[in-house]
Wavefront OBJ file of the C-alpha trace (Angstrom):
o trace
v 74.770 56.591 86.427
v 76.985 57.310 89.419
v 80.213 55.240 89.189
v 80.549 52.470 91.752
v 84.004 53.748 92.694
v 82.499 57.126 93.644
v 79.884 55.434 95.840
v 82.517 53.290 97.549
v 84.675 56.373 98.162
v 81.634 58.143 99.614
v 81.145 55.325 102.106
v 84.649 55.847 103.464
v 84.161 59.618 103.575
v 80.890 59.567 105.530
v 81.495 56.546 107.780
v 81.977 58.636 110.924
v 78.769 60.629 110.330
v 76.089 58.395 108.801
v 75.209 55.124 110.478
v 74.668 51.783 108.771
v 70.910 51.611 109.228
v 69.049 48.393 110.081
v 67.316 46.270 107.456
v 64.389 44.511 109.123
v 61.518 42.284 108.003
v 58.042 43.781 108.209
v 55.285 41.707 109.746
v 52.807 41.870 106.855
v 51.116 38.474 106.373
v 48.355 40.100 104.322
v 50.887 40.886 101.592
v 51.980 38.396 98.952
v 55.429 40.002 99.039
v 58.271 39.538 101.508
v 58.710 43.113 102.709
v 61.892 44.499 104.258
v 62.437 47.968 105.700
v 65.657 49.977 105.262
v 65.291 52.333 108.226
v 66.959 55.567 107.142
v 64.623 57.304 109.597
v 67.141 56.211 112.272
v 69.964 58.384 110.934
v 71.203 61.119 113.347
v 68.997 63.712 111.636
v 66.113 61.294 111.078
v 66.733 61.091 107.325
v 68.991 59.598 104.660
v 69.959 63.129 103.638
v 72.933 63.151 105.996
v 74.696 60.730 103.639
v 74.662 63.002 100.602
v 75.231 66.188 102.577
v 78.281 64.743 104.307
v 79.811 63.463 101.083
v 79.192 66.689 99.163
v 80.639 68.990 101.806
v 83.545 66.739 102.747
v 84.549 66.357 99.071
v 84.313 70.088 98.267
v 87.452 71.764 96.899
v 89.873 73.126 99.535
v 88.629 76.414 100.929
v 85.285 76.214 99.120
v 83.194 76.115 102.272
v 85.119 78.771 104.201
v 82.336 81.302 103.637
v 79.598 78.870 104.606
v 77.241 76.510 102.800
v 73.858 77.039 101.164
v 71.124 74.622 100.135
v 67.456 74.593 99.196
v 65.290 72.124 101.026
v 61.925 71.404 102.588
v 63.770 70.299 105.686
v 65.720 67.050 105.615
v 68.572 68.064 103.299
v 68.766 71.302 105.230
v 69.311 69.352 108.435
v 72.048 67.284 106.812
v 73.843 70.367 105.510
v 73.442 72.193 108.836
v 74.788 69.170 110.747
v 77.951 68.928 108.654
v 78.407 72.715 108.543
v 78.292 72.779 112.338
v 81.000 70.112 112.474
v 83.106 72.135 110.038
v 82.560 75.349 111.987
v 80.963 77.269 109.103
v 77.498 78.844 108.765
v 74.668 77.153 106.917
v 71.822 78.939 105.112
v 68.694 77.169 103.895
v 66.116 78.370 101.376
v 62.903 76.567 102.351
v 59.390 76.584 100.837
v 56.745 78.278 102.929
v 54.890 74.976 103.418
v 57.892 73.278 105.075
v 56.811 71.575 108.326
v 57.672 73.378 111.519
v 59.300 70.316 113.063
v 61.940 70.360 110.321
v 62.449 74.114 110.556
v 62.926 73.819 114.320
v 65.509 71.085 113.798
v 67.464 73.292 111.362
v 67.508 76.078 113.938
v 68.746 73.714 116.663
v 71.647 72.800 114.398
v 72.556 76.474 113.947
v 71.213 76.897 110.418
v 69.577 80.086 109.124
v 66.280 79.587 107.272
v 64.930 81.824 104.512
v 61.263 80.940 103.875
v 60.031 81.718 100.365
v 56.969 80.955 98.211
v 57.015 77.577 96.491
v 57.744 79.090 93.075
v 60.787 80.968 94.410
v 61.984 77.805 96.145
v 61.664 75.865 92.895
v 63.601 78.558 91.011
v 66.387 78.278 93.583
v 66.404 74.521 92.994
v 66.680 75.050 89.240
v 69.251 77.857 89.373
v 71.481 76.534 92.134
v 71.715 79.911 93.870
v 69.734 82.470 95.833
v 70.222 86.221 95.261
v 72.179 87.981 97.983
v 73.379 84.838 99.759
v 76.926 83.605 99.307
v 78.227 80.191 100.240
v 79.101 76.834 98.718
v 75.861 75.577 97.169
v 74.980 71.959 97.900
v 72.229 70.970 95.504
v 69.846 68.520 97.190
v 69.369 66.598 93.949
v 71.622 67.614 91.052
v 74.949 66.939 92.736
v 76.910 63.807 91.864
v 78.556 63.806 95.292
v 75.128 63.890 96.956
v 73.935 61.007 94.786
v 77.101 59.048 95.532
v 76.421 59.480 99.244
v 72.853 58.294 98.721
v 74.185 55.326 96.774
v 75.885 53.961 99.888
v 72.425 52.698 100.868
v 72.575 50.410 97.833
v 75.935 49.020 98.945
v 74.462 48.113 102.318
v 71.405 46.477 100.765
v 73.354 44.007 98.631
v 75.637 43.176 101.556
v 72.779 42.581 103.990
v 70.209 40.736 101.873
v 70.477 38.294 98.968
v 68.203 38.032 95.946
v 66.343 41.309 96.257
v 63.664 41.444 93.569
v 62.571 45.068 93.936
v 63.638 48.189 95.803
v 60.993 50.867 96.350
v 62.327 54.402 96.735
v 60.469 57.667 97.487
v 60.925 60.140 94.622
v 61.345 63.764 95.580
v 63.868 65.087 93.109
v 65.381 61.756 92.102
v 68.760 61.934 93.820
v 68.004 59.115 96.274
v 66.563 56.884 93.571
v 69.454 57.493 91.176
v 72.104 56.933 93.825
v 70.659 53.642 95.055
v 69.845 52.441 91.540
v 73.420 53.164 90.397
v 74.839 50.928 93.124
v 72.334 48.177 92.375
v 72.994 48.347 88.634
v 76.641 47.567 89.341
v 76.207 44.978 92.084
v 72.727 43.465 91.677
v 71.576 44.172 88.107
v 68.578 41.847 88.328
v 67.034 44.000 91.083
v 64.334 46.386 89.891
v 64.006 49.911 91.250
v 60.609 51.610 91.383
v 60.028 55.277 92.196
v 57.196 56.085 94.628
v 55.310 59.401 94.501
v 52.213 60.901 96.137
v 49.143 61.594 94.050
v 49.489 65.264 95.003
v 52.466 65.603 92.655
v 53.736 62.658 90.597
v 55.811 64.042 87.715
v 57.988 60.954 87.311
v 55.021 58.665 86.691
v 53.489 61.216 84.332
v 56.765 61.582 82.457
v 57.095 57.805 82.106
v 53.617 57.689 80.595
v 54.477 60.451 78.102
v 58.007 59.281 77.376
v 59.405 62.721 78.169
v 59.549 65.140 81.124
v 56.175 66.764 81.750
v 54.756 68.977 84.454
v 51.805 68.136 86.688
v 49.444 69.924 89.017
v 50.965 69.990 92.490
v 49.442 70.648 95.867
v 51.151 70.635 99.233
v 50.266 67.862 101.671
v 51.691 66.050 104.686
v 53.911 64.203 102.207
v 56.254 67.183 102.108
v 59.501 65.364 101.274
v 58.364 63.811 97.994
v 56.438 64.802 94.925
v 56.634 67.997 92.925
v 55.356 69.901 89.934
v 58.008 68.775 87.440
v 61.234 66.882 86.944
v 64.619 68.496 86.758
v 65.560 67.583 83.146
v 69.027 66.325 84.054
v 67.527 63.921 86.611
v 65.206 62.472 84.004
v 68.208 61.638 81.841
v 70.090 60.081 84.770
v 67.219 58.087 86.215
v 65.464 56.810 83.111
v 67.958 53.986 82.308
v 68.060 52.901 85.957
v 64.423 52.904 87.080
v 61.961 50.221 85.986
v 58.785 52.138 86.727
v 56.816 54.206 89.182
v 53.994 53.810 91.692
v 51.659 56.658 92.621
v 50.097 56.491 96.078
v 47.022 58.166 97.492
v 47.257 60.163 100.698
v 44.998 57.589 102.347
v 47.377 54.748 101.398
v 50.338 56.732 102.683
v 48.652 57.555 105.983
v 47.734 53.899 106.348
v 51.379 52.920 105.912
v 52.405 55.416 108.617
v 49.899 53.815 111.009
v 51.020 50.287 110.137
v 54.701 51.111 110.642
v 53.952 52.577 114.065
v 51.752 49.658 115.059
v 53.795 46.714 113.802
v 57.377 47.969 113.660
v 57.414 50.755 116.277
v 58.748 53.014 113.526
v 57.835 56.673 113.066
v 57.891 57.569 109.371
v 57.128 60.867 107.700
v 54.889 60.955 104.664
v 57.674 60.536 102.119
v 59.249 57.794 104.211
v 56.034 55.786 104.186
v 55.452 55.965 100.422
v 57.559 52.889 99.703
v 55.739 50.843 102.323
v 52.389 52.008 100.982
v 53.487 50.878 97.520
v 54.520 47.449 98.762
v 51.263 46.965 100.668
v 49.173 48.124 97.705
v 50.210 45.129 95.620
v 51.141 47.420 92.727
v 54.884 46.923 93.203
v 55.102 43.246 92.245
v 55.717 40.373 94.643
v 58.851 38.557 95.755
v 61.466 40.033 98.061
v 60.898 43.789 98.302
v 62.959 46.391 100.153
v 61.241 49.633 101.128
v 63.437 52.667 101.728
v 61.935 54.374 104.779
v 63.681 57.600 103.919
v 62.855 59.731 106.956
v 60.898 60.108 110.155
v 60.620 63.874 110.595
v 56.903 64.513 110.880
v 55.102 67.167 112.909
v 53.665 65.709 116.103
v 50.225 67.143 115.363
v 50.177 65.550 111.915
v 51.370 62.238 113.304
v 48.731 62.311 116.047
v 46.008 62.985 113.488
v 47.140 60.122 111.270
v 47.466 57.665 114.151
v 43.984 58.693 115.211
v 42.620 57.736 111.809
v 42.294 61.269 110.455
v 43.816 63.013 107.446
v 45.951 66.022 108.464
v 45.460 69.311 106.664
l 1 2 3 4 5 6 7 8 9 10 11 12 13 14 15 16 17 18 19 20 21 22 23 24 25 26 27 28 29 30 31 32 33 34 35 36 37 38 39 40 41 42 43 44 45 46 47 48 49 50 51 52 53 54 55 56 57 58 59 60 61 62 63 64 65 66 67 68 69 70 71 72 73 74 75 76 77 78 79 80 81 82 83 84 85 86 87 88 89 90 91 92 93 94 95 96 97 98 99 100 101 102 103 104 105 106 107 108 109 110 111 112 113 114 115 116 117 118 119 120 121 122 123 124 125 126 127 128 129 130 131 132 133 134 135 136 137 138 139 140 141 142 143 144 145 146 147 148 149 150 151 152 153 154 155 156 157 158 159 160 161 162 163 164 165 166 167 168 169 170 171 172 173 174 175 176 177 178 179 180 181 182 183 184 185 186 187 188 189 190 191 192 193 194 195 196 197 198 199 200 201 202 203 204 205 206 207 208 209 210 211 212 213 214 215 216 217 218 219 220 221 222 223 224 225 226 227 228 229 230 231 232 233 234 235 236 237 238 239 240 241 242 243 244 245 246 247 248 249 250 251 252 253 254 255 256 257 258 259 260 261 262 263 264 265 266 267 268 269 270 271 272 273 274 275 276 277 278 279 280 281 282 283 284 285 286 287 288 289 290 291 292 293 294 295 296 297 298 299 300 301 302 303 304 305 306 307 308 309 310 311 312 313 314 315 316
């Protein structure tokens, strides 16, 4: 669990970078739940990742970032790190999987970041090892960094301040840092609120691990839900998240695409695949009823993929 004091300190540290995102009610009369949307897709980089990136870099030891910063990311964390590195006047290098969407890679380049594209297995090894051969710089782990999780946890502070009696919070699960950060804040301030992790069917290791009672690997395939899902859990995240998370929901690609269309139609919100997972879970009826908050984690989706989904098709 991330201490509440660390999350509160993170809020002060990132206040000038990350905005306090809106919490709005979704028009969903077909649902038995009262659904609310936490619109992290409206952050300056289109993703919640700016919170953790800002806190991690701004809390680094003196002089640690002088030689630049390094992260491994499919796109959103990379944008957060590149944004803060640009403000600090230091270079940013990103190790990205070769299936990362072009819209995110273009955004990294606009922010001055350097991208190294690698096969998925190499990307995963970089995630596990916390380094990439031949590249120096202060490594900001997108998941296994307490400062990143504390930054993510500031979302939880805002939730309990903006809405009373929240029954359930639905959070996309990529590596677990967002879920653990938010759940840590809620455990301290709203312990009756349940937290459920949402994953795509194309890679749902958290749900599989819950079923087995231990971390297990799963078959993974890339899809338009590029910011969530994976082949396995990082063991340390399993230990951190298990006491805080009440369960998991696995969503089909069709359910996720349907949530993207509904958000565009009824809320005028553009969500990427990972960002729509929580809404898909709420609409599916598999995430309980009552007052539910969906974390719409990001809105960085390729225009061609978005057009296909809005047109009723499944993107490749």
